[in-house]
C-alpha positions as CSV (number, residue, x, y, z in Angstrom):
1,M,-41.9,-20.5,-12.7
2,I,-40.1,-18.0,-14.9
3,K,-42.3,-16.1,-17.3
4,T,-40.0,-15.9,-20.3
5,T,-39.9,-12.6,-22.3
6,A,-41.7,-10.4,-19.8
7,I,-39.4,-11.4,-17.0
8,N,-36.3,-11.0,-19.1
9,I,-37.4,-7.5,-20.1
10,L,-38.1,-6.6,-16.4
11,V,-34.6,-7.8,-15.4
12,F,-33.1,-5.7,-18.1
13,I,-35.0,-2.7,-16.8
14,V,-33.9,-3.3,-13.2
15,V,-30.3,-3.6,-14.1
16,F,-30.4,-0.6,-16.4
17,T,-32.1,1.4,-13.6
18,C,-29.3,0.4,-11.2
19,L,-26.6,1.4,-13.6
20,F,-28.3,4.7,-14.4
21,G,-28.5,5.3,-10.6
22,L,-24.7,4.7,-10.4
23,M,-24.1,7.2,-13.2
24,N,-26.2,9.7,-11.3
25,A,-24.2,9.0,-8.2
26,K,-21.0,9.7,-10.1
27,A,-22.4,13.0,-11.2
28,Q,-22.9,14.0,-7.5
29,K,-20.4,15.7,-5.3
30,I,-18.0,13.1,-3.9
31,N,-18.9,13.2,-0.2
32,A,-15.6,12.8,1.6
33,E,-16.0,13.8,5.3
34,Y,-13.9,11.0,7.0
35,E,-11.6,10.1,9.8
36,R,-8.6,7.7,9.4
37,F,-6.8,5.9,12.1
38,N,-4.4,2.9,12.7
39,A,-5.8,0.9,15.5
40,T,-3.1,-1.8,15.5
41,G,0.0,0.4,15.4
42,D,1.4,-2.1,12.8
43,K,2.2,-1.7,9.1
44,Y,0.5,-4.9,8.1
45,I,-2.0,-4.4,5.2
46,Q,-5.5,-5.4,6.3
47,S,-7.8,-7.8,4.4
48,G,-11.1,-8.9,5.9
49,M,-13.0,-7.1,8.6
50,A,-16.3,-7.7,10.4
51,M,-18.2,-6.2,13.3
52,S,-19.2,-8.4,16.2
53,P,-23.0,-9.1,16.8
54,D,-23.0,-6.9,19.9
55,R,-21.4,-4.1,17.9
56,K,-18.6,-3.7,20.4
57,F,-15.6,-5.1,18.5
58,I,-14.2,-5.7,15.0
59,A,-12.2,-8.6,13.9
60,V,-9.6,-7.6,11.3
61,A,-7.4,-10.0,9.4
62,A,-4.0,-9.1,7.9
63,T,-2.2,-10.1,4.8
64,Q,1.2,-11.8,4.4
65,S,0.3,-14.4,7.1
66,Y,0.1,-11.9,9.9
67,P,-2.4,-12.0,12.8
68,L,-6.1,-11.7,13.3
69,Y,-6.9,-8.7,15.5
70,I,-9.9,-8.3,17.8
71,I,-10.2,-4.5,18.2
72,D,-12.2,-2.2,20.5
73,Y,-12.9,0.2,17.7
74,V,-14.4,2.9,20.0
75,N,-11.2,3.2,22.0
76,R,-9.0,2.2,19.1
77,K,-7.4,-0.5,21.1
78,V,-6.3,-4.1,20.3
79,I,-8.0,-6.5,22.7
80,N,-6.5,-9.7,21.3
81,K,-4.0,-10.7,18.5
82,F,-4.3,-14.3,17.3
83,D,-1.9,-16.3,15.1
84,V,-4.5,-18.0,12.9
85,G,-5.4,-18.0,9.2
86,N,-1.9,-17.4,8.1
87,W,-2.7,-17.0,4.4
88,Y,-0.6,-14.7,2.3
89,A,-3.5,-12.6,0.9
90,G,-5.4,-12.7,4.1
91,S,-8.9,-13.7,5.0
92,R,-12.6,-12.8,4.7
93,V,-13.9,-12.6,8.2
94,S,-17.4,-13.2,9.7
95,W,-18.7,-13.8,13.3
96,S,-21.1,-16.5,14.5
97,A,-24.5,-15.3,15.5
98,G,-23.7,-15.2,19.2
99,G,-20.2,-13.9,18.8
100,K,-18.6,-17.0,20.2
101,Y,-16.6,-17.8,17.0
102,V,-14.9,-16.0,14.1
103,L,-14.9,-17.7,10.7
104,L,-12.0,-17.1,8.4
105,Q,-12.1,-17.8,4.6
106,Q,-8.9,-17.9,2.7
107,L,-8.4,-15.1,0.1
108,Y,-6.2,-15.0,-2.9
109,Y,-4.6,-12.0,-4.6
110,H,-6.0,-13.2,-8.0
111,D,-9.2,-15.0,-8.9
112,F,-7.3,-18.2,-9.3
113,S,-10.4,-20.2,-10.4
114,K,-12.2,-17.7,-12.7
115,N,-15.5,-19.1,-14.0
116,K,-15.1,-22.1,-11.8
117,D,-16.2,-23.3,-8.4
118,R,-13.9,-22.0,-5.7
119,E,-12.1,-24.4,-3.2
120,V,-10.3,-22.7,-0.4
121,T,-9.4,-23.3,3.3
122,F,-11.7,-22.2,6.1
123,E,-10.8,-21.9,9.8
124,I,-13.2,-21.4,12.8
125,V,-11.6,-19.7,15.8
126,D,-12.7,-19.1,19.3
127,A,-13.2,-15.3,19.5
128,T,-12.0,-15.1,23.1
129,T,-9.0,-17.4,23.2
130,G,-8.0,-17.6,19.6
131,R,-8.0,-21.4,19.7
132,S,-8.5,-23.0,16.3
133,V,-11.7,-25.0,16.6
134,L,-11.9,-26.4,13.1
135,R,-9.9,-26.1,9.9
136,L,-11.3,-27.4,6.6
137,D,-9.2,-27.6,3.4
138,K,-10.5,-27.4,-0.2
139,Y,-14.1,-26.5,0.7
140,H,-16.5,-24.4,-1.4
141,D,-18.2,-22.7,1.5
142,V,-18.7,-22.9,5.3
143,K,-21.2,-21.2,7.6
144,I,-21.7,-21.5,11.4
145,S,-25.1,-22.6,12.6
146,P,-27.2,-20.0,14.5
147,D,-26.9,-22.1,17.7
148,E,-23.1,-22.1,17.3
149,Q,-23.1,-25.9,17.6
150,S,-22.2,-26.9,14.1
151,A,-20.3,-25.9,10.9
152,I,-22.3,-26.3,7.8
153,A,-19.8,-27.1,5.1
154,L,-20.1,-27.6,1.3
155,T,-17.5,-29.8,-0.3
156,G,-18.1,-31.2,-3.8
157,N,-21.8,-32.0,-3.9
158,T,-22.0,-32.8,-0.2
159,I,-23.2,-30.6,2.6
160,E,-21.8,-31.6,6.0
161,F,-23.0,-30.8,9.5
162,R,-19.8,-30.9,11.6
163,N,-20.0,-30.8,15.4
164,L,-17.8,-27.9,16.6
165,S,-16.9,-29.6,19.9
166,N,-15.2,-32.6,18.1
167,G,-15.1,-31.7,14.4
168,K,-17.0,-34.9,13.4
169,V,-19.6,-35.1,10.7
170,E,-22.9,-35.8,12.4
171,R,-25.2,-35.5,9.3
172,S,-24.8,-34.9,5.6
173,F,-26.8,-34.8,2.4
174,S,-26.0,-34.4,-1.3
175,V,-27.1,-31.8,-3.8
176,G,-26.1,-33.3,-7.1
177,D,-25.6,-30.0,-9.0
178,A,-24.2,-27.9,-6.1
179,T,-21.7,-25.2,-7.1
180,N,-20.0,-22.8,-4.8
181,S,-22.1,-21.2,-2.0
182,L,-24.5,-21.9,0.8
183,S,-26.1,-20.1,3.7
184,I,-28.3,-21.1,6.7
185,S,-31.3,-19.1,7.8
186,P,-31.2,-17.3,11.2
187,D,-33.7,-19.7,12.7
188,G,-31.6,-22.7,11.5
189,K,-34.5,-24.3,9.6
190,T,-33.4,-23.7,6.0
191,I,-30.3,-24.0,3.9
192,A,-29.9,-22.1,0.7
193,V,-27.5,-23.7,-1.9
194,S,-26.3,-22.5,-5.3
195,E,-26.5,-25.1,-8.0
196,K,-26.7,-25.7,-11.7
197,P,-30.3,-25.8,-13.0
198,G,-31.2,-29.5,-13.4
199,D,-33.0,-31.0,-16.4
200,K,-36.2,-31.4,-14.3
201,F,-36.3,-27.7,-13.4
202,L,-35.4,-26.6,-17.0
203,S,-38.1,-28.9,-18.5
204,S,-40.8,-27.2,-16.5
205,D,-39.8,-23.7,-17.8
206,P,-42.0,-23.0,-20.9
207,Q,-39.5,-20.6,-22.5
208,F,-37.2,-23.5,-23.4
209,K,-39.8,-25.6,-25.2
210,K,-38.8,-24.1,-28.5
211,N,-35.7,-22.2,-27.5
212,K,-32.9,-24.8,-27.6
213,K,-30.2,-22.2,-28.0
214,G,-31.3,-20.4,-24.9
215,L,-31.5,-23.7,-23.0
216,K,-27.9,-24.5,-24.0
217,F,-26.8,-21.1,-22.8
218,V,-28.5,-21.4,-19.4
219,K,-27.1,-24.9,-18.8
220,A,-23.6,-23.7,-19.6
221,Y,-23.5,-20.3,-17.9
222,K,-26.3,-19.9,-15.3
223,Q,-27.1,-21.1,-11.8
224,V,-30.0,-21.2,-9.5
225,V,-30.6,-20.9,-5.7
226,S,-32.5,-23.7,-4.0
227,F,-33.8,-24.0,-0.4
228,Y,-33.6,-27.2,1.6
229,S,-35.1,-28.1,5.0
230,T,-32.5,-28.8,7.7
231,A,-34.9,-31.2,9.4
232,D,-35.1,-33.8,6.5
233,F,-33.0,-32.2,3.7
234,K,-36.0,-32.1,1.4
235,L,-36.1,-29.5,-1.4
236,I,-38.5,-26.7,-0.4
237,N,-38.3,-24.5,-3.5
238,T,-36.0,-23.2,-6.2
239,V,-35.9,-19.4,-6.8
240,N,-37.6,-18.3,-10.1
241,E,-34.5,-16.7,-11.6
242,Y,-31.3,-17.7,-13.4
243,Y,-28.2,-16.1,-11.9
244,D,-24.6,-15.8,-13.1
245,N,-21.9,-17.8,-11.3
246,I,-22.7,-17.5,-7.6
247,Y,-19.9,-16.8,-5.2
248,R,-21.6,-15.7,-2.0
249,L,-25.0,-16.3,-0.3
250,D,-25.8,-14.4,2.9
251,W,-29.0,-14.3,4.9
252,S,-30.2,-11.0,6.4
253,D,-30.3,-11.1,10.2
254,D,-34.1,-10.8,10.3
255,G,-34.5,-13.8,7.9
256,R,-36.4,-11.8,5.3
257,Y,-33.8,-11.7,2.6
258,L,-31.0,-13.7,1.0
259,F,-28.3,-11.8,-0.7
260,C,-26.7,-13.5,-3.8
261,L,-23.4,-12.3,-5.2
262,S,-23.1,-13.3,-8.8
263,I,-20.4,-12.7,-11.3
264,P,-20.9,-13.4,-15.1
265,H,-18.9,-16.1,-16.8
266,T,-16.4,-14.3,-19.1
267,K,-18.1,-15.9,-22.1
268,A,-21.5,-14.7,-20.9
269,T,-20.7,-11.1,-19.9
270,T,-22.0,-8.0,-21.8
271,A,-19.3,-5.8,-20.4
272,T,-16.8,-4.3,-22.9
273,S,-14.3,-3.5,-20.1
274,G,-13.9,-4.0,-16.4
275,R,-15.7,-6.5,-14.3
276,Q,-19.4,-6.8,-13.5
277,N,-20.6,-8.0,-10.1
278,F,-24.3,-8.1,-9.0
279,I,-25.7,-8.4,-5.5
280,N,-29.2,-9.8,-6.1
281,V,-31.9,-9.7,-3.4
282,I,-34.0,-12.8,-2.9
283,D,-37.3,-12.9,-0.9
284,A,-36.3,-15.6,1.6
285,V,-39.8,-15.9,3.0
286,N,-41.6,-16.7,-0.3
287,F,-38.4,-18.1,-2.0
288,Q,-38.8,-15.7,-4.9
289,S,-36.6,-13.3,-6.7
290,T,-37.1,-9.6,-6.1
291,R,-36.0,-7.3,-8.9
292,T,-33.6,-5.4,-6.7
293,V,-30.0,-5.6,-7.8
294,F,-26.9,-3.7,-6.5
295,P,-24.2,-3.6,-9.1
296,S,-20.4,-3.2,-8.4
297,N,-17.4,-2.8,-10.6
298,S,-15.0,-4.1,-8.0
299,I,-12.0,-6.0,-9.4
300,Y,-12.5,-8.5,-6.6
301,E,-15.6,-10.1,-5.1
302,P,-17.1,-6.9,-3.6
303,D,-17.9,-6.6,0.1
304,F,-21.5,-5.5,0.9
305,T,-23.5,-5.0,4.0
306,L,-27.1,-4.1,5.0
307,S,-27.4,-1.2,7.5
308,N,-28.6,-2.0,11.0
309,N,-32.0,-0.4,10.4
310,G,-32.4,-2.3,7.1
311,K,-32.8,0.9,5.0
312,F,-29.5,1.1,3.2
313,M,-27.1,-1.2,1.4
314,G,-23.4,-0.5,1.5
315,V,-21.4,-1.8,-1.5
316,V,-17.7,-1.7,-2.4
317,S,-17.1,-0.8,-6.0
318,W,-14.3,0.5,-8.2
319,G,-13.7,3.5,-10.4
320,K,-10.3,5.0,-10.8
321,F,-9.9,4.2,-7.1
322,P,-11.9,2.0,-4.7
323,E,-15.3,3.4,-4.0
324,L,-17.8,3.0,-1.2
325,R,-21.5,3.3,-2.3
326,I,-24.7,3.7,-0.3
327,H,-27.9,2.6,-1.9
328,D,-31.5,2.8,-0.8
329,F,-32.3,-0.8,0.0
330,E,-35.9,-0.7,-1.1
331,T,-35.4,0.9,-4.5
332,G,-31.8,0.1,-5.2
333,Q,-31.0,3.7,-6.0
334,A,-27.4,4.9,-5.4
335,L,-27.6,7.7,-2.9
336,Q,-24.0,8.5,-1.9
337,R,-20.5,7.5,-2.9
338,F,-17.0,8.0,-1.4
339,E,-13.9,7.7,-3.6
340,M,-10.8,6.5,-1.8
341,S,-8.8,9.0,-3.9
342,T,-5.3,10.4,-3.6
343,R,-6.4,12.9,-1.0
344,V,-7.4,10.2,1.3
345,M,-4.0,8.5,0.8
346,E,-2.0,11.5,2.0
347,G,0.3,10.6,4.9
348,I,0.2,6.8,4.1
349,D,3.4,5.3,2.8
350,K,2.9,3.5,-0.5
351,L,4.1,0.3,1.1
352,D,1.3,0.6,3.6
353,F,-1.5,0.9,1.0
354,P,-2.9,-2.2,-0.8
355,S,-2.3,-2.3,-4.5
356,D,-5.2,-4.7,-5.1
357,G,-8.0,-2.3,-4.0
358,R,-9.6,-4.8,-1.6
359,V,-11.8,-3.1,0.9
360,F,-14.2,-4.4,3.6
361,I,-17.0,-2.4,5.2
362,S,-19.4,-2.3,8.1
363,F,-22.1,0.1,9.2
364,M,-21.5,1.8,12.5
365,P,-24.2,1.1,15.1
366,D,-26.0,4.4,14.5
367,D,-25.9,3.9,10.6
368,Q,-24.6,7.5,10.3
369,S,-21.2,6.3,9.2
370,L,-19.4,3.5,7.5
371,L,-16.3,1.7,8.8
372,A,-13.8,0.5,6.1
373,T,-10.4,-1.1,5.9
374,F,-7.9,1.1,4.1
375,G,-4.4,-0.3,3.7
376,N,-2.9,-0.6,7.2
377,H,-5.5,2.0,8.5
378,M,-9.2,2.0,9.3
379,M,-11.4,4.7,8.0
380,I,-14.8,6.1,9.1
381,W,-16.8,7.8,6.4
382,N,-19.5,10.1,7.8
383,I,-22.4,9.5,5.4
384,P,-24.1,12.7,4.3
385,Q,-27.6,12.8,5.8
386,E,-29.5,14.4,2.9
């Protein structure tokens, strides 16, 4: 259970340290050894991008209702082009664990539901044929089970297990205070869900026995992450931390960590300008908060990714231009940054470069470079090995 003042002070120190690390990164030379290419040959602005589990292909979605591409990024060749998704602002893209399916999540040009739970459309696509396997409208979140048999979907307060062969709901359970995000562990045994802290959980926290004002604030503006068993849907544990509004939960491939993207409610933020985003690291083995936090000033939900060797975290941020940041995963320290500045834009027509600054990233297999979307181009940033 949360230890009141000491924990709050520790959280402040951790966040301050992360921000101080970012200031140090800004003071460093901007490391800009890169290569830019257009793998599709089209002028369509790209949105989401993700690398396949076997590290051979990337799936890239386009804006303005244009196709989903499957690309051999080594040979810069389009393998397949599928007419799916078809959302004007494009899609967030992810692969199933075995690479059989691609999951598309509808994006918007603006945060249309600021401070609120997000309801969008999801589509699961066969990665080989482009056949639409399942489409779900007005859902909070969807993940594909590790065995690729089911879609785990959050709608309202209900979590559904939908069979991907026929789309039918085979099992379901309710989380009364569920909010916006879920994730399933790589072994398929545990589901993490974001939810509002219930009265029972809050009553067991000693810091609120005399702090009624603090209790009111937490109930209004904070959320928690709880873990449930997929076998019987029983609550396993709730993480010992209160988070800002949670918009994304992602499990690390080795099952050790759960990444929690939280964005403060506008009435609860301490920022005087710009937007704050925090990627919090949760110990998914012991169901406890770590004090590692990766901040971002991205004007949209920032993309982030753990390196293949687990040593680095890549984060998309925003300064005067979109920025790519590399952090030491263990300490949270910002090590390198790449600013997508005017020099990088040279040779790109202004109509071929996105005005919203949305960028998606993936570590290359050797972890020596970072692949990123960049307007209608792809870009490979060679990370300085210092």
